[in-house]
Every structure is written in C-alpha cells, then in structure tokens.
N, C-alpha and C positions, 0 to 999 in steps of 0.2 A: 634460738630467737633470730641471731643475724644469718642462721642458714637460711632459716626457713622462709627470712625477708630474701636473702638473694636469689633464693627458688621462686619463690611469686614473684620475681621481677623479671628473672631469667623466660616464665612462661608466659608474661606478658610481653616482653621483646618478639620471642620466638611468633606469634600471634600475629593473622591478619586485623589489627587493628581497625581498621578502616573498612572494614568489608563485614564487621562484626558489629560495628557500630551503626553501619546504615541498617541493617538488618534490623538493630534493636529499632532505630527510627522509623523503619518499614512499619515494625510490631506494633509498637506503640501510640500507632497511629488507626488500624483497624479500627473499623464504627461496626462492625459486626456485635449485635450486644450478646452475644454465647461471650466472643472472646472477652472484650470491653472488663465484662463485668468478672470472667472467672481471671484476669489480673490484676485486675483490682483487689478483687479479695483474697487473692494470695499475697498482695503485697500490702498490707492490711495485716493482715495476720504476722506477717513478718516482720512486721515493723510498727504493728501496737499504734497503725494512724488513726488518730482521733479526728474527726473533723465536727467537732463544737462550733470549730473557729471560722469554719469555711465560708463562704457565701451559700455556696450550693451543700448543705447539709445531706443530702441524700444520696449516696453512693452510686444509685440505681440510675442517677437524671447523669452522669457523665458520659458523653457519646462515644470517648477512648478513654484509652489507659493513659496517654498523652495529657491530655484535656484537665485530668485527675490530678495528676502529677504537677501540672501547674497552675492547681487550682489559686480563686482570688479567693481574698478573706474580707470578712463581715466590715464594715465600717467601722474604727474604731482599734479593731483590734491590735494594732499595732500604733500606740502614740507618738507623733511624731516629737525630737526635743525640739522646744517650743524655741529656747534661745537664740536671738536672728543669727550672730558665732559658734552653736555649739554645733559638731560634728558626729553626725545620727550615723549610726551602723547601716550601713547599704542594706542588709539582709539577716534573716538568722542563720547562726550555726557556730562556728569554736575557731576561736583564733589559735592560728598555727603560728604566727609572730606578728610584731609588731616594734616599731621603734625608729630609729635613725638609719637613713642610709648612708656608712661608710664610703665616704669618697662615691662610689659609681657602685656599689657592692650591697646588696639585699641577705638577707639572711634565712635561708630555707630553712634549714632545722640547725640547732643548736645539739651536739650530740658529748658524749663523757668523754669522747676520745678524740673527735674532731668536730668541727662545722661544717655544715655546708654554705657553701655563696654562690651567687650568678649577679650579674649586672644588669645596669639599667638597659644599656645597648641590646643587648639578649634578649631581656623583657617584650622592649618596642620595638624591636627590629632595626633599629636608627639611632644614632649619634645625635643626628639633631631634635627627635624627641625626648633626647633622654636627657640634655643639657637642663633645659629647665628643672628637675628634682635630683641633681648634683649636689650632697649633704641635705638630700632633705627626709621626709617622714613617707613609713610607706604601714601597711597593715595589710596582713591575709590572711581571710577567714574561710574557713574552707565548710562546705556545707553539703551535710551526707545525706544519702536518701531520703530519710524523715522528713527534713525539714521545709520550710516553704520557699520557692523555688525559684520567686520572683525576688530581683535586686533594681534597687530604689537609689535615687539620690540624699548622699550624704549628706551633702551642702548647696545649696542655690547654684546651676552655672547653667551660663552658654555656651552648647554644644561648637565645637572648631573644628574637632576631626574623626572620624573613624576609620582605623588599620583593622584587616586582617592580614595577620601571620598564621602562615599555611605550621603544621609540625606535626611530631605524634598523637597516641592519644594513649600515653600511660594512665592508669589510675593514680588520685590524687589523697588517697589513704595515707592515714600515718605511715603506715610498713613504707611504703612507695616513695614519700617525701623524705625517710632516714634513707634511704638505699639509691636511690636515681641523682647522682650528679646535673645540677641546672637543669631541672625535672622543670619548673614554671615557664624557664625559657625555652625548654623542646617541646611543648605540648603545645598544639593547636591554638591559639587563643584572639580575640577582639581587645581592641585598643579604644576607649572612647575620652577624647582629652578634652577638656573644658577650661571656659576663665571665669572664675568665682572673686569673691570679696575678698576672700583666703590668697589670691593669685591660684599659679596653675596647677590643674586637679584631673587626675586619669583615674576611671575605670577600669580595670582590667579583667574581661570571662577568660577562662584562662578554661579550656575544655579538657575532657577525660574521655577515658575510655566506659562505653555507651553512652554516652553524652550525645543523642542524637542528633541533637543544633542548639545553636546559640543566637535569641531573639534580638532585636532591638526596635525599640517603640519608633516607626514611625519607617524603618527598616525591612520588617518582618522578619524571617531565619536566613542568620549571615551564612550557617555554617548547616549541611554539608558543602561543599563545594566544588564546582568539576571546574576545571581543572585546579588544582590546590596551589596557589602561586600568590607571591603579597599582593593587596589589593590594597588601595586607598578609595573610598566613599564620602566625599565631602557632603560636609551637611548642608540642606535645602535653604536657597533664600526668598527671606532673612535665615539668618539661625535659631533653630529653635533655644527658647531659655526655659527651664524644668526647673521649678521651683523643690526646695529640699523636703525629699520624703513623695515625690512625682515616683513613679514606675517607669526604669529607664529600662527592661529586658527582663528576659529570663531563660533558666539554662531547662531545656526538654531530657531533664535527668540533674543526676548531681556531680556537682564541683566547687572549684573555688573561685573567690573575686580579689584583687589585691585591687588599693587603694595607692596612689600617691599624690603625695602632698609637697610643696619649696620646703626650699632648708628654711627653719623656725616657723613656718603655718602652724604650726597644730602643738599644746599638749597634751599629751594624751590623757585620759583616767587614770586613775593607778590603778581600778578594777577593770580594765582594758585590757588585759596582758594575756602571754600565750596560755592556754587551755580553759579559757573563761569562754562560758557559755554566754551571746549574745542574741537578741532580736531585731529587729528590722527596725530602726526608731530611735530606740534608743539611745543615748547620749554615749560615745567616746571616747571624746576631747573637744577641747574647746580652740579654736583658731584664734590669731591674731590677723586680725583686718588691715590692710595696706592704707 
C-alpha cells in the first residue's frame, strides 16, 4: 500500500500539473450540447450523482460540465445552524483533521508510524497573517468529486483581505495527504480573512490537480492566474459583510477547505472528528464570543 501511494505521488510530480489543469478548465466549460451532456452523463454514472437536491434537477439543462459541477441546491436543502455562535460547516465533505494548532503547527495526517505537519506561515504565505491563529483551532474538510462544491460562511464575518498563494497542484485525496509532506502548504490556495464575533477567522481554499479554478463571490475566478505569483486583493469599500451560510465561493472541481480560528475561539462538537461526513450548514462547533 505504501509503495502504491509513493508511485501515485511520483506520477503526479512528473505530470505537467498546471497544463493538465488548464486543459480540464477549458474542457469543463465547453458549451456544445453533445460534449457537455456526454461529460455530465459519464460523471453521473461514475459517482452515482443524484440531482434530487439540485435547484435544476434536469441534467440536460446545464450548458456545460462546470455549470453542472457547481450547481446550486434547492432552497432549504442545507439548513444553517441557527444559534448565533454555532459554527457551521462551510461545505459538504469529509473531515480530514481538526483540533488545536500546536503553536504554529497544524496536523496534516496522523499516521501509524509518524504524523505529517505544516506551519501556519507556510499555509498562509506570511508570518503576519499567521500571528492571529497561533495556538488557535483548525479544521480541514475534503470535498470529493461527488460533493456539493460551493463553499459558505461558517460564521457571520466581515471580509478584511484576500490573498492568492501560488503553488503546485497535487491531488488532495487521502493517499496524497498521507504521503506528500506539507501538502496543503505546497498547493495553490486562496486565503480569505474575516473579522467575526469569535475573533479572527480564515477560510482557505486549497487547489488541487484538475481544479480548474477557485472562484469567490465579488471577485469571480481567481485561479488559474498568469503569472503565478503571490497577490493580495483588498476587499471593496466598504468591506462586505457575509451572514452565516452565505455563499463565499466555489471550487470548479473538488479540493479542500481549511478553517482557522484564534486560541480558544471554538469548542468542536464530538461528532465533528477525523473521518466524519459533514454537510454544509450543520453545526460543527460552538464559538466563544469575544
């Protein structure tokens, strides 16, 4: 099994990751009915996609594969945790890790022989951005290809900054997470920073192989970018305030979301643990207001 994982990662390292992802980006946006319907039908068969919750349940009405992949849900399909300080899951997915940040270190994967770690500054691309979260809390949620791919606010907050951090585009599935050191700090990512009733909050969109783009409400698609260099995107004036459950952005293909909060800002619910399946909007923790 370990040998198989290493070979899988080696193949990814040798691939032209950004070129392949750019090709997927183009393919997913083709609006020729024959191409779009063939891609959608094949994907539905592969992942047994049920459109009962979709705002548009007729697969033939999606103009492109990307439109289908990032489809909206019916109103009320994902109830939002009602309590003011209940932290809501930002997305559908599977919990990879969650817990307290060990100083500046976050757990990537806890393995039988050893654990993999990365630092806040590596993830966020800057020591100053990392400072509010030293000793804080984190959660990592993996979105599989069959999941709903829009990302929503886990708590009401005012956007203070958006940063694009360039990087590689490894897969973020379990095999790669267990094998590639500092994976989430190596892949391309978009960091959204907020002020909330629980203090500083960051929602990090981590890109991956074949993630055609990461889009944010009010900004449009932020990836792919040319040239691929670090970029800060200040919010408009006045800075937008997002209610809990409001759509923040989306992955145009699947990847990972990482939440960061300050020290003591949240008590995670026991059921929200590594390996658990979550749905956007459900309570995952209880925040301690300032």
